[in-house]
N, C-alpha and C positions, 0 to 999 in steps of 0.2 A: 675247271669248269670254263666254258667258252664264255668271252665277254659279249656283250650285247650292244649293237649300234642301232640307233633309230635315225632314219634319213627322211627328211621331208622332200617332196618333189622327187621321189625316188623311181619313178616308172620310166623315165627316159632322159637322154642327154647326159649331162654331168651327174646327176642324182643316180641314174642306172649304173653308170661307171663306178661310182663310189660303192654302190650296193654289191656290184660284182666283185670289185677289189677286196672288200672286207669279207664277203663270203668265201673267197678263195683263200683268205688269210686265216680261215678258222673261227670267224666271228659268228654269233647268232644274229641275223640280219633282219630288221623290221623297217618297212618304209610305208609312207602314206603318200596318197596322190589325190588330186582334186577332181578331175574331169575325164581323164583319158582311160577309160575302162579296158579298152583293147590293149593298150601299152602295158597296163598292169597285169592283165591276164597273161600276156605274152611272157613277161618276165617270170612270173610266178610258174609258168608252164616249164621254163628252163630250170628254175631252181624251186622245185616244190615245197622245200622246208622254209623258205623265206616267208616272213609274216607281213602280210598286206592288208592295210586300212584305208578306206576312203574318207578323207578328211581334208576340209578347207582350212588352211593354217590361219586364215583371217578370222575364223570362228572359233572362239575359246573352247565352247562346250564340245565341239568336235575334236579339237586337239586333245582336251582333257580325257575324253573317252578312249581315244587311241592310245595314249600314253599309259592310262590305267590298265588297259588290255595287255599292252607289251609288258609292263611291270609284273602284272599277275601271272603272266605266262613264262617269264624268263627269270623273274627275281630281281630285276633291276636293269636300268639303262645305263651303261658305262660311258657311251659316247652318243652325244646328240649332234647331228650334222644338219644345220638350218640352211638347206639348199632351195627350198621352194621359191620361185619368183616368176614375175611376169614383167614384160617390157611394153614400152610406149615410145614410138618414134613420132613426134608431132611438134610443131611450133609451140612454144610456151603460151603465146597468146591465143592459141586455138585449143589449148587443153582445158576441158571441162572440169568443174569441181567434182563431178562424179569419177572421171577418169583419174584426177588427181588423188582422190580418196582411196580408189581401187589399188593404185600402184603403192601408196603408203601402206594400205592395210595388209596386202600379201607381203611385200618385201621387207617392211620394218616392223609393223605390228605383228605379223606372223612369227618373227623371231622372238618377240617378246612373249606371245601366247605360249609357243613351244617351250621356250626357256623357263618361264616361271612355272610351267607344268612339271618339268623333268627336275628342276633344281632342288625342291624339298628332299627327294630321296637320295640324290647325290650328296647334299649337305649332311643328312642323317648318316650316310655311309663314309663320309669324309674322303671321297674320292669321286673323280669323274673328269671328262673333257667335253667341251662344247667348242664347236667349230663352224663359224659362220662363213657362208659363201657371199660375198659382196661383188664387186666389180672394179675394174681399173677407173670406171668413170665415177664411182664413189670417191676416188682419190683426186681426180683432175677435172671432172665435169665433162659432159659431152653436149655440144649443140644439138638442138632438137630432141634431147632426152633429159630435159631438166627434171621432171617428175622422178624418172628412174634414178639419175645421178643423186638427187636429194635423198631419196630413200636408202640408197646403198651407202651414201656418205654416213647417214644415221646408223647403219649397221656397224660401220667402222668405229664410230664414237662409242656405241653401245659396248662393243667388244672391249675396247680399252678400259672403259670405266668398270665393266663387270669383272674384268680379271683382276682389278684391284680389290673389288668387294669381296669376291668369293675366293681369292687366293688363300687366305687363312683356313678355309675349309677344305684345303686340298684339291681344289678344282682349277683346271687350266681353261683359259678361253682364248681362242686365237681366231684370226680371220684370214681367209684366202681370197685374193681379188683377181679373177680370171681376166684375160684379155680377150681377144677374138677367138672364140672356141667354135668348132664345126659342130653345132647343135641345131635343133629346129628353131631356137630363138633367133638364129641369123639365117634361116632358110629364106627369108624375104630379100636378102641382099643378093644382087646379081653376081655372075661370075666376074665381071669387070670390077665390081666393089670389093669383092673378096681378094681379087689379084692386087688391087691397089692398096688394100689394108695389109696384105702379105708383103708387097714392096716397101711399105713404111716401117715395117717390123724388122729390127736388126737381125734376127734369125731367118728372115725372109720366108716365113711360113705362118700358117695360122695353127692354133693349137687344138689338140684332140682332148675329148672329155676324161681320158685316162691320165692325161698330163695333170689335170687338177686333182683327180682321186688319188694319184701317187702322193702328191703333196699333203692331202688331207690325211693319208695313212701315216706319213712321216710325223706330223703334228700329233696324231692320236697316240704315237708310240714314244713321244718325248715327254720326260717328266719335269723338265726345267725350262720350258719355253711357255710363256703366257703373255698375254696382251700385245701380241704381235700381229703385223698385217704382212702377208707373203704374197708378193706379186707372182702369178703364172701368166705372163704375157709376151714372152719372147723378146723382152727388152723394149717394148713400144712405150712403156712408162717406167721410168727410172727414178 
């Protein structure tokens, strides 16, 4: 029987690459998305048997409904990939309380909401993988991205602590920290900015979403790796 993966923020960018990679590996793929109906419809048109749910990860009731639907349809979620995220480039002193709360509610509380929704069934079955997508800025911080860096650092701390807590239940929890990846989140950067970032990267290039997806697949297929933070950043952060 095929294993089931549930990917948050799966309609585009890194999430889409993860969905496609696991689909091609024979998994039953379910994903949720928040706002981009067109991107979600396009992905499902390419892979009609992918399960698609509209759910804002910062809203617990929406997450619970999506997770319940996936479990009812597939029998259980073997792998949760907490990928959904939003960014904010702004001076810390100009960041409003509403912006601060939004960044934390999606990037960190969203991980809490999805994980607490999926965990009871994993614990009951005594197996499962949870892979959280953080950021290299969660490791070292980024000027003008304080809220985002703080939230992603929280994801790293959550990963390490939860791995210890649920390890005895047969569940692996790991974290991937992408560097500069060619996605819509970085679409606001100019060509000059991207070239400069590539020049600062030891591998002299920026990453592709599938670079992250390959790492997620590796972790999902590993039975003796947990509590780890794996950087996919071309050597920019070591």
